[in-house]
C-alpha angles and dihedrals in degrees: 000000000000128000090260091060092050098050134063099191115140091247091054091047090051093048092048091047093049092047091048091050092049091050091048092051090050103035097057102047094031095049093043092051093047092045095049093046091048093049093048093046093050092049089053094054095091092058093046100248092097091055088068100036102040097072090052094046094046090047088055090050090052092050090050091048093046090052089053089049089056091050091048090054097043100039102029106022088237112138117207109177116208112241104186118151116243117251123220113267113255092015117163126238093268094053093043094048098050093035089059093043091053090054111098089210089065092058091046088056092050091047090049094055097070090040090052094049091051118024091016091054092049095048090048098048096044095072090054092044092051090057101037101040095062088056088064090054092053090047090052091053090048091060107285089115090073092069097038122101114273111272095018112177121224104187104309093335116101107213115215105137143003093283093055088043088058087051088056089052090051090052089048089053090053091049091049089051090055090044088058090064106027110034097086091037092055089053088051089053088057091056093044089052089052091051092047090060104029097036125083128193089209090048092051089049090051091049090048092051090049092052092046091049091052094045091047090052090048090048091051092048091048092049091049091049090048091051090050090050092050091048091049093047092049093047097045098035127023096017093052091049093048090050089051090049089052092051091048091052090052091051091046090053090056095044099047093093101027102043114008093174092056090045090053090052091051090049089057091049091048090051091053092047092050091049091050091048090051091050091050091049090051091050090048092051090046089054091052096047119342113231091225089058093052094043105037107018138240098305096056092040091056090046088053089051090051092051091058094053121103089220127077105261130188118202125196116186125184106171121142094196144346131289124222115291096251091051092048090049093050092047092047096052091043090055090045091054093047091050091048090053091048093051095044102040114012099070092208130136101218138046130190122201123191125185123181140145122225134158094000092307130115105216123193124183124189117185129179132181094226133124096286125209096126115152136179105245141151111285095016125121089242091058089054090051090050090053092047092052092043089066087069096038088260125148135214126210125185127195109183116149116186106273093030165209104185119208119188115189123191127187127188122178108231145129125242122230 
């Protein structure tokens, strides 16, 4: 349920009424037009004309249905994922026509159109009627009854004089009382009706499988890239230094009797090389899974990240426990990447980090006062973060108008221990 359905404030009633009226004005003519064009185009298929027109008409129906899906999500909090089958690229009219007609989602769209122009219209116009109709009753009591036809009916009240006009006002007051509780809920019924016809459990399952397949592939690619990075860092860094230390020790062994001074110098160099190799190994381990994250949890690990930044950073943590290790690791490296982007590209002088857990969701917000303009695109660090979070059904949202500020919000469903 959305906030509108939970509140009966006048502003919420007005918003629900306006939205219902807008939906009513669109659902009836839009659904009628789409339905008539679809019916005509399908009838014309046997004579060949429909082969050409049907793909265009059904595409228009899909656009109309997708727009209503967006409204259902934004106005009612009702998510209706589209489940249309993909058509071959470059397909001709024949393939497109019968490919779309074999898609169950197409027939759900066509079934939804008459439902939307009837029951959908009623459930959309009722919220507006519940708010507007009482206004007529109050206007009648205020004197409008004098210019109305004799025996005018307001609801079940026959208005003939001031007394009956006051009865109309009393009825209007009762209707307004019900509007207070049911206007937003009736609008919610409209969206639930839309989902009942347009939605598909099988379609949602298919979409879920598709998302899981993509995130699994991304996780495998990320893991492979991480393994290659570790191998490269070991080969070019610590391994090379340890090989050099081994060679120095061999040389030292030969010089111990012949040139003790030179051997002593090489021992000092070997000690420095071993210390540098150890430092590189520690950095490498910290990059795989930071010890502070394993020992003290996500909150302290993010605080440690903030302390190493060259920009003033404020961290607010409200976590009552710890998430599972893979979730903490994904969240940590996502925050690390966002902070790296902010330092490199934002050009700001302050960063705010907020971590909290509510309603089974780990929410992380990172805000900077930089120049803005950040977008999620292919090849960007933000796209990598989105893929990382997607492995855990997490989502990434970015608000970054030109001129700033930039707000990056991450959400991962999880439970805290």
